[in-house]
Each structure stands twice: as C-alpha cells, then as structure tokens.
KOLGU-419469 format. One record per atom (N, C-alpha, C): x, y, z. Coordinates in steps of 0.1 Angstrom, whole numbers, plus 2048, in hexadecimal, padded with zeros to 3 digits. Example, Ala and Ser with C-alpha at 12.3 -4.5 7.8 and 13.67 -1.06 7.14 Angstrom:
8847C784E/87B7D384E/8847DF84E/8807EA847/8897F5847/88180084F/
REM end
This chain:
71348BB4F/71D491B4A/72748EB47/72A492B3D/73748FB30/74949AB40/748489B43/755493B4B/75C49CB40/76049BB33/76B4A2B2B/7644AAB2A/7544AFB24/74C4B8B20/74F4C3B2B/74A4C0B3A/7414CDB42/7544CFB4B/7624CCB44/76E4D2B48/76D4DBB42/7714ECB47/7724F8B44/77E4F8B3A/784500B33/78E500B2A/797512B2F/7A250EB3A/7A4519B39/7AC51DB2D/7A8532B2F/7AE539B23/7B753FB26/7C2539B1E/7D353FB27/7D554BB21/7DB554B25/7DA564B1E/7DF564B0C/7E056EB0D/7E1571AFC/7DA56AAF4/7D155DAF5/7C6559AEE/7BB55DAEC/7B1564AE4/7A556CAE7/79F560ADB/78F55EAE2/78455AAD9/77B55EADA/77555BACB/763563ACB/762552ABF/756558ACA/74C54FAC3/73F552AB9/743550AAB/73755BAA4/726554AA1/71E55DA9C/70F55DA9F/71054BA96/71654AA8D/71753AA85/71852FA8D/71E535A9D/721527AA2/731524AA0/73E52BA9B/74752EA97/751533A9B/75752AAA8/762528AAF/77052CAA8/773537AB2/78453EAA4/78E542AAD/79753BAB1/7A453EABE/7AA53FABB/7B454EABA/7BE559ABA/7C7556AC1/7D9551AC2/7D9553AC8/7EA557ABF/7F555AAC9/80255BAC5/80D551ABE/804546AB7/80953DAB2/802537AA4/7F2542AA0/7EA53EA9B/7E2542A9D/7D853AA8E/7C4541A8E/7BF535A8C/7B352CA98/7B151EA8E/7A0523A98/79A51BA88/78751CA88/783510A87/779511A90/772500A98/765506A93/7564FBA8C/74C501A8A/7484F4A94/73B4F6A9A/7384F6AAD/7254EDAA5/7294E6AA8/7194E0AA8/7064EAAAD/6FD4EBAA5/6F34F5AA9/6F04FCAB5/6F34E8AC1/6E94E4AC9/6EF4E8AD7/7054EAAD1/70B4EDADE/70C4FDADE/710500AEB/70E50DAF2/72150BAF5/722518AEC/73251CAF4/734529AF8/73952EB08/738537B0D/748537B14/749548B17/74F54BB1A/75354DB28/75954EB3B/758552B44/763554B4A/76755CB50/76B55AB5C/77C552B54/78055BB47/791555B3F/789546B3E/781540B44/78152CB36/775533B2D/777529B29/76B524B22/767516B20/756516B24/74F50CB26/74550CB15/7414FEB1C/7384F4B0B/7304F3B14/7254F4B0F/7154EAB1E/70E4E8B0E/7064E0B0F/6FB4D3B0C/6EE4D5B0D/6E94D4B03/6DA4DAB07/6D04CCB13/6DC4C0B0A/6CD4BBB1A/6D44AFB13/6D14A3B1C/6D9497B1B/6D448AB0D/6D448EB03/6D4482AFB/6DC484AF4/6DF473AF6/6EE467AEE/6F5477AE4/6EF47AADB/6F347EAD3/6FB48EAD7/6F4498AE0/6FD49EAE5/7044A2AF3/702493AF8/71048DAFF/71F48FAF7/717489AEB/726483AE8/728493AE3/72349BAD7/7294ACAD9/7324AFADE/72E4ADAED/72F4B7AF6/73D4B5AF8/7444A5AFC/7534A5AFB/7594A4AED/7584A3AE6/7574A3ADA/75F4B7AD9/7544BDAD6/7594CDAD5/75F4D8ADD/75E4CAAEF/7664D4AF3/7744D0AF3/7734C1AF5/7824BCAED/78E4C3AE8/7824C6AD6/7874CDAC6/7864DAAD1/7824E7AD5/7864F3ADD/7964F6AE4/7954E7AEB/7A54E6AF6/7B04E6AF0/7A94D6AE4/7B34DCADC/7BC4E4AD8/7B64E9AD1/7B44FDAC9/7BA505AD0/7B7506AD9/7BC50FAE7/7CB50CAEF/7CD501AEC/7DB4F6AEA/7E84FAAE4/7DA4FEAD1/7EC4FAAC5/7EC508AC7/7E4514AC8/7E4525AC7/7F0520AD3/7ED523ADA/7FA524AE3/80851AAE6/80450EAE7/810508AE5/8134FEAD5/80C4FAAD3/80E4F7AC2/80D4E5AC2/80E4E1ABD/8124D3AB9/8204D1AB5/8274C2AB7/82E4C0AB4/82F4ACAB2/82D4A7AA5/83549BAA8/83F496A9D/84348DAA2/854486A9F/854476A9C/856476A8C/85246AA87/862466A80/867459A83/873451A79/870446A75/87E44AA67/87E43DA63/889434A67/88142BA69/889421A6E/88F40FA5D/894411A59/898409A51/8A6414A46/8B0402A3C/8BE401A37/8B6411A2C/8BA419A28/8B9423A1E/8B1427A20/8A4430A2B/898431A27/8A1441A2F/89844BA24/89F45CA29/893464A24/89646AA2D/888476A30/896487A2E/88C48DA25/88E49EA20/8814A3A20/8834B3A23/87D4B7A1A/87F4C3A18/87C4CDA0A/8824D8A08/8714E7A07/86E4EDA0D/8624EBA1B/8594EAA17/8524E8A17/8464DDA18/8424D4A0C/84A4CBA08/8484C49FD/8544BCA0A/8524ABA09/8574A2A1A/85B496A0A/867495A02/868486A00/86B47EA08/86546FA03/87046BA0B/873458A05/87F457A08/882449A01/88043DA0E/872436A07/872424A12/87641BA09/88141AA01/88140A9FF/87A40A9F2/8704109EF/86B40B9E7/8724119D3/86D4149C8/8764159BE/8764239B8/8664299C3/8664359BB/8674419CC/86C44B9CF/8684569D4/85D4579D8/8554589E2/84845C9E7/8494739EB/8464759DE/8474859E8/83948F9EC/8334939F5/82C496A01/8294A0A00/81E4A79FA/8204B79FE/8184B8A0A/81C4C2A13/8194C3A27/80E4CDA22/8044CFA25/7FB4DFA29/8004E5A30/7FE4F8A2A/8064FCA2E/809501A3C/7FE4F8A45/7FA4FCA51/8044F5A5D/8074E9A55/8194E6A58/8264EDA5D/8324E1A5E/83D4EAA5E/83E4DFA5D/84B4DAA55/8554CFA58/8604CEA52/8694C3A59/8774C4A5C/87D4BAA5D/8874B8A59/88B4A8A56/89D4A9A58/89B4A0A62/8AC49CA64/8B348BA64/8B9492A5F/8C4486A63/8D6482A61/8D647CA6F/8E1478A7F/8E7470A76/8F5472A77/8FA464A73/8F645AA82/8F6448A7C/8F643EA88/8E543FA89/8E144AA87/8D344DA90/8C344CA80/8B7445A7F/8B444AA7D/8AB457A76/8AC459A60/8A0463A61/89A469A6B/893474A6D/888478A72/882483A6F/87647DA70/86D48CA69/865492A72/86249FA74/85B4A7A7F/8534B5A79/8434AEA80/83B4B5A78/8374C0A83/8384D2A82/8334D4A8D/8204E3A87/8194DFA95/80F4E5A8A/8094EAA97/7F94F2A94/7F44FBA9E/7E94EBAA0/7E64E8A95/7D84E0A92/7DF4D4A97/7D94CDAA5/7DA4BEAA7/7D04B3A99/7C74B4A94/7BE4B0A8B/7C54B1A82/7CB4B9A7C/7D04BFA6C/7E04B3A70/7E84B7A7B/7F64B0A77/7F64A2A80/7E749CA82/7E948CA87/7E0484A7A/7DC491A73/7DA488A61/7DF485A5D/7EE48FA5D/7FA48FA4F/7FF484A57/802485A66/80F478A68/80946EA64/80046BA65/7FB458A65/7F8457A50/7F3460A4E/7F9460A40/80A460A38/811461A42/822464A3D/82044FA42/82444AA52/81F445A56/819434A50/80D439A46/80A42FA3F/811430A31/815437A2F/827432A28/828424A28/831422A32/835416A3A/834416A46/827409A48/82B410A56/832405A5A/8343FFA64/8403F8A6A/8383EAA6C/8473DEA61/8423D8A63/8443D2A75/83B3C7A7A/8413C1A88/8473B6A89/8503AFA7E/85E3A7A7D/86F3B4A7F/86C3B8A76/8783C2A7A/8743D5A82/8703DBA7F/86B3E8A83/86C3F0A7A/86F3E7A69/8713F3A5C/8643F8A5C/862407A58/855410A55/85D417A5D/850425A5A/84E432A66/84842DA6E/855435A7A/849431A85/84B440A8D/841440A9B/842447A9D/84A44BAAB/853458AAF/861458AB8/859452AC6/86044AACB/859444AD8/84F434AD7/848434ACC/83D427ACC/84841DACF/83D412AD4/84440CAD8/83A3FDACA/8423F8AC3/83F3EAAC0/83A3E1AC1/8333D8ABE/8303CAAC0/8383C1AB7/83F3BCABC/84D3B3AB1/8443A4AB1/84839BAA6/844392AA3/85438CAA7/852379AAC/85D378AA5/866371A9F/85D371A93/86536AA88/86035CA88/865355A7D/869344A79/874342A82/877336A8E/879331A93/882328A8D/88F324A8F/897317A89/890306A8A/892301A8C/8862F2A83/88C2EBA88/8842E1A8F/8872D5AA2/88C2CCA9A/8952C8AA3/89F2B8A9A/89A2AFAAB/
REM end
C-alpha cells in the first residue's frame, strides 16, 4: 500500500472540509478556501478529526492516484492554516525588482523591463537593502500556484554556473564551474 496515501491527514481546529457529490473537496480555513477535484475512483472520507483517502484496488493507476490526492489534500490543509512563502533573490549588477500591487517589474540586465502580472491569489513584496541582493517574497495558500509562478519568474534569468548571476531561491546551493584556466607554459 502507498506509504503516503495511507497516512491520515490531521484536520486542525478552524478547518472545515466538505466533499461534494461530484467528488470535489473544499477546504476552508482561517487564511482562505481551496477546491480540488478528485478522481471518481478515489474515495475521500472524514473520521475522528482525520481525512482518509482510499483506493478501490491495487491497480497501478489507483496506486498512483492514491498518493497524489493525499499529498494534494494535505497541501491544501497546510495552505489554509499556515500558508506558503517563497523567497527569491536577484544576483547581478543592476538587477532590480519593484512591485505595485500584484504587478512585478524586473530589471534583469536586458534592454527592456519584464512586467509580470501575478494572479490575485498571490501576495508579492520586494525588498532592496543597500549591500544586499534585491529580494522577491511570494506568499499564497496554494502551493502548486506559488511554485509555478516562482518557476516562471526564475526562468526569466536562470542562474548561470560561472558567476551565479540570475534569479535564485534564497538558500539555494548552485553548482559552480571553474571557468577558463591560465595557459600552461
């Protein structure tokens, strides 16, 4: 049996979970509300303050969906209670990030600015302290959405392996290359 799929999801106080007839799970918490459509073969049930995900058979497809939906539902519960936060820093001379509302304006060493309109579910803040790299802070209750947006922002100027210039996650370890070595005589 799937190790992830069989683990029950603890429902914290203040969180309500409803499962509709169309197998759509709705999770409401102090930070917001999320919806997830679940495959019709997978059963979702509430027991003793825990959420259980069950599969009908040991088919390969059912095993895969079992762990997937358990992980997605757990991410929803964590999202509506604690939320998710991702921090990215811009490494490079002249790289800047500013925001007005949910519009992110990036200067990444190209001849033009990147103006990035973020979804309304994501809250963005930018910081620029003297002597430190500019930082982009993304906050949301939807783990999948915040990860996708962060990956899109990173793809605008991915870190290069020689000097490490680009957009990277805070705390990320980059593999660096040595570069050209001096000629041997």
